[in-house]
N, C-alpha and C positions, 0 to 999 in steps of 0.2 A: 504494500500501500504504500509506504513511502515511497519508492521507486517513483511509482505515479503522480503522486503531489508534486514529488522534486525534480522529476525528469521533463514532463508533460504536462503539471499544471493541473491535474483531476483530484478531486477527491474523490477514494474509494473506501464507505466504510463497513466494520467488520458485520457479522450476522448474530443474531440471538441466541438466547438459551440451547437447546441440546445440538441444533445444527450450526451454531457459530462458527466453529471450525469448515463446512464443508460449502460458505456463502460470503460471499463480500453484495454490497449493497451500489450502487452509484448516484454519488450523492450531489443534489441539483438547487436552485433555488429559482424559483420563476421560472420561465419560460425555455422547453429543453424542445431540439428537432428531432428529424429523423438523422441529418449528420453528426449532433452531437453525441449521441448511442454511440453512432458510428467510430466515431472519433475515439473514444473511450475503448470502446473492443476492440481498434487495429493495439490501441496501446498496451492493451491487457495481455494480448498478443505477442507482442514485439518483448513486454517485461517479462511472461514466461519462459518465452522463447531464451533470452537472457540468460534466466536463473535455469537452465537447462531440460525443459520441460521439453517431452513431444509435443509437440504442435504445429500442426499445420498453418500458419500465416494467412489470414484472407477469410478463411471461412468462418468465423463469429460475424464477422463483418459483414460477407455477403449472402448469410442465412437471416442476418436483420434487416437487411434492403428486400430479400424476399419474402419473410414477413408485412413488414411495412408496407409493401407491394398490395399483397396478397389483402391487407387491411383496408388498405385504400380502395379497392374495388367493391368492397361490398356497400 
């Protein structure tokens, strides 16, 4: 979470309760659009890869944009 804040200027909060160690929350204040979410997901992917995780870059961003596009059609 600190790398996201320090390197990318993004606020990521920890989880709560029994699942605190398995999730994070994307912090925001005010208006957020799909491009803000895509940027955060891209930064998360970069930091996970940098930490040694076996993550295919671009997958989360692509999935988020697909979900947004699907929701926009409804």
